[in-house]
C-alpha positions in Angstrom: 15.7 -7.4 -15.7 17.5 -7.3 -12.4 15.6 -4.7 -10.3 17.7 -3.4 -7.4 16.9 -1.0 -4.5 20.5 -1.1 -3.0 21.1 2.1 -0.8 17.4 2.9 -0.6 15.2 3.2 2.6 11.5 2.3 2.2 8.7 3.1 4.6 5.6 1.0 4.3 2.4 1.6 6.3 0.2 -1.4 6.9 3.5 -3.4 6.4 2.9 -6.3 8.8 0.5 -8.4 6.7 -0.8 -9.1 3.3 0.3 -6.7 0.5 2.3 -4.5 2.9 4.4 -7.5 4.1 4.9 -8.9 0.6 6.2 -5.5 -0.7 8.5 -5.1 2.4 9.8 -8.6 1.8 10.4 -8.0 -2.0 12.0 -4.5 -1.4 14.4 -5.9 1.3 15.2 -8.9 -1.0 16.0 -6.3 -3.6 18.5 -4.5 -1.4 16.5 -1.7 0.4 16.4 -1.0 4.1 12.8 -1.3 5.2 10.6 0.3 7.9 7.3 -1.5 8.5 4.4 0.4 10.3 1.4 -1.2 11.9 -0.5 -1.1 15.2 0.4 -4.5 16.9 4.0 -4.9 18.1 3.6 -8.8 18.2 2.6 -8.9 14.5 5.3 -6.6 13.5 7.8 -8.9 15.2 6.5 -11.8 13.3 6.7 -9.8 10.1 10.3 -8.7 10.8 11.3 -12.4 11.2 9.7 -13.4 7.9 11.4 -10.6 6.0 14.7 -11.6 7.5 14.5 -15.0 6.1 15.2 -13.9 2.5 17.1 -10.7 3.0 20.1 -9.3 4.9 19.2 -5.6 4.8 18.1 -3.8 7.8 14.4 -4.0 9.0 12.8 -1.6 11.6 9.5 -1.9 12.9 7.2 0.9 14.3 4.0 0.4 16.2 1.7 3.4 15.5 -1.9 4.2 14.3 -1.4 6.0 11.1 -5.0 7.1 11.1 -3.8 9.9 13.5 -1.5 12.7 12.9 0.5 11.7 16.0 0.9 8.1 14.6 2.2 9.4 11.4 4.7 11.7 13.1 5.9 8.7 15.2 6.3 6.5 12.3 8.3 9.0 10.3 10.5 10.1 13.2 11.2 6.4 14.0 12.2 5.8 10.3 14.6 8.8 10.4 16.1 7.7 13.7 16.7 4.2 12.4 18.1 5.0 8.9 18.5 8.7 8.5 16.4 9.1 5.4 13.3 8.0 3.6 13.7 7.4 -0.1 10.4 5.4 -0.7 6.9 5.8 0.9 4.2 3.2 0.4 1.0 4.4 1.7 -0.7 1.1 2.1 -2.8 1.2 5.3 -6.5 0.6 4.9 -9.2 -1.9 4.9 -12.4 -2.3 2.9 -15.3 -0.4 4.5 -18.6 -0.4 2.5 -22.2 0.5 3.5 -25.4 1.9 2.0 -25.0 5.6 1.7 -27.8 6.5 4.1 -26.3 4.2 6.7 -22.8 5.9 6.8 -22.4 8.2 9.7 -20.0 11.2 10.0 -17.9 9.1 12.3 -17.6 6.4 9.7 -16.8 8.9 7.0 -14.1 10.5 9.0 -12.5 7.3 10.1 -12.2 6.2 6.7 -10.8 9.4 5.4 -8.3 9.5 8.2 -7.0 6.0 7.4 -6.9 6.1 3.7 -6.5 9.7 2.7 -5.1 11.8 5.5 -2.6 9.1 6.3 -1.2 9.4 2.8 -1.4 13.2 2.9 0.5 13.5 6.2 3.1 10.8 5.6 4.0 12.2 2.1 4.1 15.8 3.3 6.8 14.8 5.9 8.9 12.7 3.5 8.7 15.0 0.4 11.2 17.7 1.4 14.1 15.4 1.9 13.3 13.6 -1.3 13.3 16.8 -3.2 16.6 17.8 -1.7 18.3 14.5 -2.8 16.5 14.7 -6.2 15.2 11.1 -5.8 12.1 9.8 -4.3 9.2 7.4 -4.9 5.7 7.2 -3.5 3.1 4.6 -4.0 -0.4 5.2 -3.0 -2.2 1.7 -2.7 -5.9 2.2 -3.7 -8.4 -0.2 -5.2 -10.0 -0.5 -8.6 -13.3 1.0 -7.2 -11.5 4.4 -7.1 -12.1 4.4 -10.9 -15.3 2.4 -11.0 -17.3 3.2 -7.8 -20.6 1.3 -7.6 -23.6 1.5 -5.4 -23.0 0.5 -1.9 -19.3 0.9 -2.2 -18.8 4.0 0.0 -16.9 5.2 1.9 -14.1 3.2 0.6 -14.4 4.1 -3.0 -14.8 7.8 -2.2 -11.7 7.8 -0.1 -9.7 5.9 -2.8 -11.0 8.3 -5.6 -9.6 11.1 -3.5 -6.4 9.1 -3.4 -6.2 9.1 -7.2 -6.5 12.9 -7.2 -3.8 13.2 -4.6 -1.5 11.0 -6.7 -1.9 13.2 -9.7 -1.3 16.4 -7.8 1.8 15.0 -6.1 3.2 13.5 -9.3 3.2 17.0 -11.0 4.7 18.7 -8.0 7.3 16.1 -7.6 8.4 15.6 -11.2 10.8 18.5 -11.4 12.7 17.0 -8.4 12.7 13.4 -9.6 10.1 12.4 -7.1 7.8 9.9 -8.8 4.3 9.3 -7.5 2.0 6.5 -8.7 -0.9 4.5 -7.5 -1.5 0.9 -7.6 -5.1 -0.3 -7.7 -5.9 -3.5 -6.0 -8.3 -5.9 -7.6 -9.0 -9.4 -6.2 -5.5 -10.2 -4.7 -5.1 -12.8 -1.9 -4.3 -11.0 1.4 -5.1 -11.0 5.0 -8.5 -9.3 4.2 -9.4 -12.4 2.2 -8.8 -14.6 5.3 -10.9 -12.3 7.4 -13.7 -12.3 4.8 -13.7 -16.1 4.6 -14.0 -16.3 8.3 -16.7 -13.6 8.6 -18.9 -15.1 6.0 -18.7 -18.4 7.9 -18.3 -20.2 4.6 -18.9 -24.0 4.7 -16.0 -24.6 2.4 -12.3 -24.5 3.0 -10.2 -21.4 2.6 -8.5 -22.7 -0.6 -11.8 -23.7 -2.2 -13.2 -20.3 -1.3 -10.4 -18.5 -3.0 -10.5 -20.7 -6.1 -14.3 -20.0 -6.3 -13.8 -16.3 -6.2 -11.1 -16.5 -8.8 -13.1 -18.5 -11.3 -15.2 -15.4 -12.0 -12.2 -13.3 -13.1 -10.7 -13.0 -16.7 -7.6 -14.9 -15.6 -9.6 -17.5 -13.9 -7.8 -16.9 -10.5 -7.2 -14.1 -8.0 -3.8 -12.6 -7.9 -1.0 -13.2 -5.3 0.6 -10.7 -3.0 3.9 -11.5 -4.6 2.6 -10.4 -8.0 1.5 -7.1 -6.5 4.8 -6.7 -4.8 6.6 -7.3 -8.1 5.1 -4.3 -9.9 5.5 -2.1 -6.8 9.3 -3.0 -6.7 9.6 -2.0 -10.3 7.9 1.4 -9.6 10.2 2.4 -6.8 13.4 1.4 -8.6 15.5 3.3 -11.1 14.1 0.8 -13.6 10.8 2.6 -13.3 12.3 6.0 -13.6 9.9 7.3 -16.3 6.6 6.1 -14.8 4.9 9.0 -12.9 1.4 10.1 -12.2 -0.1 6.7 -13.3 -2.9 4.6 -11.6 -2.1 1.0 -12.6 -4.8 -1.7 -12.2 -3.4 -4.9 -10.5 -6.5 -7.0 -11.2 -5.9 -9.5 -13.8 -8.1 -7.5 -16.3 -11.2 -7.6 -14.2 -11.8 -3.7 -14.2 -13.9 -2.4 -17.0 -11.7 0.7 -17.4 -8.0 1.0 -18.1 
């Protein structure tokens, strides 16, 4: 199946590294113009160069903090100035934040909700009207499998992500009559920049490749996933080929989650 995104414009938050960069690269390779949003201009420039190695479509970068309303507005307006429309929104910004419940301050709760929930609310709210006008739109909320199976010590991330599940279903129902499809992709153990940081933070006495191999050996498939594998399913969902998939929350975890 040849999945194409020709003529589409995609905006991806957290688009300079890891899963965001993989999705941006795959979308561009499939014919879409891409806007990647992150906080650091230097990292965005590196990402743009990498995307350009495999695609001839246009790539715009926006340095903005999507945890703020002002940052979301900046990102959206820059995308509109660059390409005149936004057909696809991927709400991907976020990082793992986990503590024991009694140790989580109001500030930590609010920071996590701003980055993971309110960023998705604000960006989708801006893009939705034009999608409805054109009778075509796609939104992906990148969550994690803990949204379905929260465990002890997993807040605030799993709480924010569970709210993202509810948001996905609400938007899917409201967007469907206008051919605006909204789905969630739930990340399992997939190699990304977060794993690099985790390896470094743990001060592991093994090399990174061995560290990753050890983590993957505990999973049903015997390995962790790749960012490219995640990008592949995302590309399908935002294409015409995924035109009857709406309101779903797909585990991209190699079968690790105990629930479907």
